[in-house]
N, C-alpha and C positions, 0 to 999 in steps of 0.2 A: 405283278402277279398277285393273285388273291392269297390271303394268309392260308398256309397249309392247315393250321390248327384252328378250328372253328370255335371250340368251346373255350370258356374263360373260367379262371378260378379266382375267387376273391382274395385280395391282399390284406394282410393284417397291418396294423399301425407300424409294427416293427419292420415288416417287409417294405412298406411304403418308404420308410426312412432309409432302409438299406439300398433300395434300388432307385433312389430319387434322381440320380443322374440319367437313368433310362427314362424315367417318367416325364422329364422335360425335353426329351428328344422328339421332334415332330414325327419321325417315322416309327417310333415305338410307342411312347406315351403309356398311360395307364392300361389302355386296352391291350397293347402289345405285351406289356409285362404280365398281364393276366393270362394271355395266351401262352407265354413262356412257362408260367407256373403250371398251367394245365397240360403242357406238352410232355412227351416222353421220347427219349433218344437212346438208341442202342449204339454203344461204341465197341467195335470188334478189335480187341487188343488194347492193353494198357501199357504199351511200351513207349517208343519215341514219339509217335504221333498221338497215341491215346492219352499220354500225360497232359500236354497242353489242352487237348480236347476236353478231357474230363474237368480240368481245373477251370477253364474259362466258361464252359457251359454251366458248371455248378455256380460259378460266380455271377453269371448272367441271370440266374434264376430259373433254369429249366427244372421243372418239378420232379421229374423221374428220369434217372439215368441208369441204364443197364450196362454192365461191363462183362465182356466175355474174354476170359484168359484162364490158363491153368498152369502158369509158370510161377516161379518164385523169384524174388528180387536178388540179383547178383550184383556184386560191387562194380562189375564192368558196365552195368546198366546206367549207373548214376551220371555218367558223362553226358547223357541226353534224356533220360527218362525222369524228368524233374518232379514228377508226382511222388516219387519214392525218395528215401533218404538213407543215410548210414544206419539210422536206428531201425530200419525195416529190412536190412539185408538178411536173407534167409526166410523172410516172411512171404506168404502168398501175396502175389501182386494185387489180387482183388482186395484182400484185407488191408494192405498197405494203401491202396488207392482210396478205399472207402474211408479210412481214418483221416486222410488229408482232405477229402471232399467234405466230410462232416465238420471238420475244423473250419473249413472255408465257408460253408453254408449249411447250417444244421437243418434247414427246411427241406433239403433234397432227399427224396427216396432213392436209395441205391439198391439195385437188384444185381446179384452176383451169380454168374454162370461159370463155375469152376470146371469147365469141360472144353475140349477142342470143338470148334464149330465144324460140323460135318453135315453131309447131305441128309442124314436121318434125323437131325435135330434142328437144323437151321430154320425151317419154317415155323416150328413151334416157338423157338426162341425169339425170332424176329417179328412175328405177327402182332404182338401187343404194342409195338412202338410206332410213333409217327414218322421218324427218320432213322435211317441206319447209316452209320459213319464207318468207313473202311479205314481202320488204322493198322492194317496187316502188313507183313513184310514178306509174303510168299505168294506165288501165283495160284496154287490150288485154292486157297481161301479167298483170294481176290475174285476169281471166277465164280466161286460158290456164292459169295456175297452179291455179286451182280445178278446172277441168274435167279437167286431167291428173291431179290428185290423186284425184279421184273415180274416174277410169278405173283408176288404179293401186291404189286402196284405201288411200291414205296420208293421214295427218292434215296439214292445212294450217293453220299457225299464222299468223294474219292480223293485220296492223297497218296503220293508215293515219294520216296526219297532214295538217293544213291550218291554217296560221296559228297559232292558239293551241289547236286542238282535235285530239284523237286518238281512235282507236277500236282495240279489241282483241277478238279472238275466236279460237276454235279451230273450224275447219270440218272435220268428219270424217264423211263420208257413212255409214260403217259404224256410227256410233254416234249420229248426229244430223244436223242440216241442213248444207248446203253454202252457199257464198257466193251461189249463184244462187237459193237459197230466199229469201234476204232481198233480193237485188238481181237480179231476173230479167233486167233489161235495163239497159244503161249509160245514164248521163245524156246529153242531147244534146251534141254536140261544142261546146266552148267555154263550156259552162255552169259548169264547175268549173275555175278557173284553176290552172295548175301552180305549184309553189313559186317558180319564176323570175318568174312574173307576180304571184302573190298574197303571196309571202313566207311564212316559217315561223320561229317562235321556235326558236333554235338548240338550246335545252335540250329541247324537246318530243320529238324523235325519241329522245333518250336515255331519257326516261320510258317511252315506248311500246316501244322496242326492248328495254329491260331486262325489261319485263313479258312480251314475247314470249319472251325467253330463259328466263324463269321457267316459262312454260307448257311449253316444250320439255323442260326438266329434269323437271318434274312428270310429263309423259307417259312419258319414258324410264324413270324409276325407279318409277312408279306411286304417286306421293305426292299427297295432297290431291284436290281436285275440279277437273278441268280446265274451261276456259271453253267447253265444248261445249254448244251450245244457248243460250248467253248472249253478249251483247256489252257490253263495258265502254266507256262514253263518258266522256271526260275534257275538262274545260274549264279550261285552265291560268290564264286571266285571273281567274276567280272561284274557282279551286281547288275545283271541284265535280265529283263523281263520280256516275255513274248506271249501273246495270246493267239492261239490258232483255232480255227473253226472245226467242229466235229459234226459231221452230218449223219443223220439216221440212215442206216442201211436197210432198204426195203426187203432185202434178202437175208437179213440177220437171222441166224438159226434160233435166236432166243426172243428178241423183241419184234421180230418180223412175223411172228405167229400169235394167235390168241393166247393170252397169258395163262389161261387154264390148261393149255396144252404143253406148257413148259415143264420139262422133266429134269430134275437134278441128277447130275452124273456122279461117277466116281472121279472126283477132280484130281486126285493124285495120279490116277491112271491117265486122265486127259492131259495133264501137264507133264507127266513123266518124272515127277519129283515129289518128295514128301511135303506134307503141309506144315509140319512142325518138327522140332528136334527129337520128340519122343515117338515119332511115327515108325512103324515097322515096315512101311512100304519100301519095296525095292523095285525100281524100274528096270527095264531091259538094259538100259545104259549102265545103271549102277551095278547090276549083276555082272555085266561084261567087264566093268572096271575091277570088280572084286576078283573075278577069275583071272584077269590080266595081272593083277598084283600078286595073286597066289602063285601064278606060274613063274614069276620073277625070282631071282635070287634075292634073299632078304636077310637082314641082320637086326637083332634087337638092340636097344640102346645099352643093355647090360653087356651083351657080347661085344659091342663096339667099344665100350669103356674098357673092358678087359684087354682088348687088343691094343688100345692106346696106352694103357698102363704097362703093357709088356714091351713097349718101345718099338712097335712095328711102324715101319715107314708107310703110312696110309695116305691115300689121296681122297679126301672127304670134300665133296662138292655140295655147297649150300645154295639152293636155287630159289630161295625166297627173294622178296623185293628189298631194296636198300632200307626202306622204312622199317622193315621187320628186323633187319640185322641190328638196328640201333636199339631194339628192345631186348633181344637176347641172342646169344650165339654160342656155338661150340668152338672152343679155342683151336686154332690151327686149321680151320676149314678154308677152302678156296670158294670165293663168292662170285657166282654168276647168276643173274636173275633168269627165271624161266622165260619171260617174254623175249629176252635177248637171244636165248638159245633157240627158241622156236623161230624167231625171225631169221637166224642164221641157217636153220634147217631149211626153211622155205627158200632162202637164197641159193643153197646148194642144189635143191631140187629144180630150181629154175635156171641152173647153169651159170649162176653168178657167184662162184666160189670166192672170188676176191672180197666180196662184201661180208663173207662169213669168217674170214681168216682170223680176225681179232677175237672172235668168240670160240668157234669150234676148235681151233688149233690150241687153245689153252687146255682142252680136255684130252688127256692121253688116251691113245688107242692100243697101247701095248702093255697095259698093267690094269690091275683091279681099280675100279672107280666106285666109291661108296657115295650115294646121293641121298640128301635129306632135304626136307622142307618143313612146314609147320606140323603136318599130320601124316604125311605119306602119299598123298594123292598127286601133288604136283611133281614130286620126285619120280613117281612111277611114270608120269607123262613124259618127263625128260628122258628117262631111260628108253621109252618107246621112240622118242624123237631120234635119239642117238643110234638106235638099231636101224631106223629108216635110212639114215645117211651113211650106214656102212660100218658102224662100230661092232666089232666081233669079240672084243675083250670082255672080261667079267664085269658086269654092271650090277651093283647091289643096292637095293632100296632099304632105307632105315625105317623099320616099322614104327609108326606113331610119331616120327619126326621129333621136332624140338619140344613138343608138348610132352611126349613120353620121356624125353631127357630131363625135363623139369620135374616130372612126377617121380621118376625112378633113380635119377643120378644126381642132379643138382637142383634142389628145391629153392635155391637162392635166385635161380633164373626166373624172371617174371613170365607169367602166361598171358596170352592175349587171344 
């Protein structure tokens, strides 16, 4: 493929020495390095994927890097977001990332966009850059990045991670499919847990992010065969790699029409989920869940602690996963993971009660049952499951779950 970036920027003596290992590469050379210096790349997100992306693109000599994020560095980020460090906890992620980039390569221009990427600002933010890299962790922003790239005619270097698995592709409607050709509609809200809910191997975003950076460099200098029309699937647990073909959909609602006709949507409404932690969006599903929880009997952690201190004989059910129990737990709870309870419920409904005996029969149906999880949602789901299979006793949801317990009762319990 022809180099994406046609212009070239002259290298100083210091830059020639810095990038000498590139200059002797046949597919890069001085000409390619000058294209890198003249290039501009926008990275959406400075988290797990954005960290290696920003580091390696800066180290490679990309002349201008734009960063979009409006979060601050939290200690829980440091397990995977390697551009940040202990010294920048509490700092804006953009300032933290800029500091590390400038230390790595002082020749890079860093543009900072301390705002959420939304339909009303995406085109203005993305327009000045040669390549856009998707380092996001949510579906609304992922679809927004895709649609805006199609409208602007720009390549979208895509990556995603979940637990031990990653994906990589280059979506460029000018030369192949877009993200919507493969994923026309988002998954139902709640089907795919976030990293905060499902976890992620800290090394995984490094693997995928550096491969995204590789695709960016290839596009800029015109080296090799970019991942257009292909998606790379990675399973870190089994160290397995698979490449699948992605075909352009002629009926795609975005890249199947003239790009000037592409209209950006309300992507939170389209996906039925918020685009970031600070969003005020409430989907129909979320509103229904809130109403469901409000209609349930509930207890605060302060009230629960008072009843425990009074010596009441309580049945407290912890429905988190075993990995979570190892982090923090309320003493004296009965532990049954939500997936096991849900599977037992499905067995009962299918007339296979014997398969459910080891789980369902552990939960009494003749006394009060107090249910808790991490934050209160999974415990509410379990209460709903139990009602479906015939429990009529008092079922009480702990508001705020173990997080509230750590905040208000026992601050020695780690939060996650």
